[in-house]
Residue, then its C-alpha position, 0 to 999 in steps of 0.5 A: m606730290f602724289f607719288d610722295e604720299l604713296t611712298w610715305r604710306g608704304l605703297v611703293q615697292d617696284h615701279t618703272p623709273e619714270l613713274a613719279e614724273h609721269l604722275a606729276r605730269q599727268r593729272n588725269l591718267t587711267v590706272y588699272a588693277g586686276f582681281d582674280p575671281t577665285a571666290p565670290s568675294l574678295h579678301v583683305g589681301n585684295l583690299l590694299p590694291l583696291i584702296t590704292l585704286v581709290r586713292f588714285q581716283r581721289a587724286g583725280h585719276r581714272p580707275l579701271a577695276l578688271a575682273g579676270g573672267g578670262t584669266g580666271l579660267i587659267g589661274d595665276p601662278s604668282g605667289k603660289a607654291d602649287e597649281r590651283p584647281l581650275l574652276d568651271a566656267d559657270t563658277i567663274t562667271a558667278n564669281v565675276v558677277a559677285i566681285e563686280r557688285l562688290l567693287t561698286q561699293f568702293l569706287d565712284f562711277s560718276g564725274t570726269n574721272a568715273a571708275r569703270i569695271v571691265n572683264n577680260l573675258d570680253w576680249l580673251g574669250d574670242v582670241r584664236l590660238l594662232s592669232f594669239l601666238r602670232e600677235t602676242g607670243k612672238h614678242f616673248s622669249i622663253n628665256m625672258m619668261l623663265g627669268k620672271e620670279s613668278v615662273r622661276r619659283r615654280l620650276e622646282t615644284g613644276i608648272s603647267y603650260t596653262e599657268f606658264s601662259y598666264m603672263l602672256l594673257q595679262a600682258r595682252d590685258y594691259l595692251e587691250l586697256y591701253d588701246r581701249y582706254n589709254c591706260t598707262l599704269q598698272i598696279g598690283g601686289s608685289d608678286q605681280w611685277g613680272n606680269i606687269t613688266a610683261g605688259i609694259e614690254l608688249i606695249r613698247r614693242v607693238r605700239g612703240c609707247a612707254v607705259h608704267g607699272l607699280t607694285i605694292p609691298l606684301v603686307t605681313k604681320a609683326d612676326g612676318s607671317k601671312f596677313g589676312k588669315t585667322e584661325q577661321g581662315a581668310v578674312w573676307l570683304t563681304a558680311d556673308r563670309t566674314s561678319p562685320y564683328e569678326f572683321y572689326q576684331f581682326w583689325f582691332n587685334t593688330e599688333d603694336a609693331v605694325v598698327i601704324r604701318y596698317l593705318k598708313a596703308f589702309t586708311f585715308l587719315t592724314p599724316e598729322a592724325i597718324a602721328a598722334l596715334e603713333a604717339a599714343v602707341a608709344t606712351a599709352p599702348e594699353t588704351r589701344e587707341a590706334q587699333r580702335t581707330l584702325a578697326t573703326t575706319v576700315t570696318e566703316f569703309v568696307h561695311g558702311s555705317d550700318g556694318l560698323r554699328t553692328a560690329l561695335a554693338a557686338t563688341d559691347i555685348l561680347f566684351g562689355g557685357k552690355p544687355i541684349a534686350d534693346l537690340d532688334a532681331a536683325t542685329l542680334l542675328a548678325i552678331f550671333q550668326d556663328t554662335p551655336s543655336t538650338e530651336v525650341s518650341a514656342a509653346l514653352f514660352a507661353g503662360a508663365g514661360a520656360l524655366l531657364t534650367d530647362l533651356a540651359t539643359a535643352t541647349k546642352l549648355v549644361g549636362s543636366k538640370s542639377e548642373a544648371r541649378r548649380l551654375i545659377e546659384g554660382g552666378g554663372l548663367y546669363f540670359n540676354n546678358r543679364r545674370v539669372e538670379s533664381v533657379y526658378s527664373r523663367v523666360t516668356r515670349e515677351q522677353l525674347i528679341g522680336g518675340q523669337y530669339g534669346v541668348l544664353r551665356k555661361g560664364a564670361r564667353t560661352y554663348h548659345l542662341i535660342r530660336s523659338v519656332g512654331t506657334v503657341 
């Protein structure tokens, strides 16, 4: 049964009592998950409900991905210690467009169970206050709303009426999707249970029908800390915010204690394949086979085969010392997009070329030419990942990637990108 698979993968926390039976009985139900447009991208915290939507679709169900253009103007208090800043309408609109574009990468919009993206601004934007209070607000008691965890946890620090009303708006979303698309299941993160049950209750009261809800457990690191954060901040699903290489490394650095849990939740690997990887973690953890499979699989799912190829090329270069000369300019820039860089006049590379001691000094990789000479004599300076053998070594335009780019490396891990500018 599909519900059993969800349970085995660790994707079931709270759910309505009859959900397993509902899934077994309904072969083509409509299920939705919402995504807040708080940024022009989604992050790995959004990836689990998104992948779960994909699982439902692959099991034959119809997914609805809701971009919260309406609720995004209010802000969800769930899981937040303080009220988040309100974004202006233009920013929300731009974020919704970006998120809708991203969602199209993952869901299938063809066939009998074609996915659909909806924006709740389409119905919330035209709601009149008095009508909303009469048609929706009257079905909720203050006592019930105060009892929801998302509200109760905020009472100590304070919650505005704006955020307090968020639950009613999300409940209205579920009712609208039930009426428009016969949606009978809402899924979300563990902090969404109060909002989901509010929608279930609203539909029961105004339509006399039973619908369902499912929440996914909070994903944490091995020490219980928040998942999806690095020293650089959140891990995003778009390459302009988190490069494929950084994305790959995030998953590759997963601790042994949680890698099997992540493989179950974030990949579509079979139980047999995951069992084999679990055995590898137990018998040969130093090979990091499970982490490599996790990083490869999730990176390809999010960034495609081209993104994975870039991530693997970057890994080989940055950790394996692979020469850079065979890369094209676009791949080089994708790998080193966050590396410090210096623009150097193209004229320096004409004729016999630029002395590497001059380049190392110009980029401030070293403090002086004498320091550059000592670094070269000690075997510690590299150009395009090849050791510089002589203090008299030069670089010509022909040695630059695409005739424009080169990479200096000091020691094992200090990289600097050179950009040739101008004409010779």
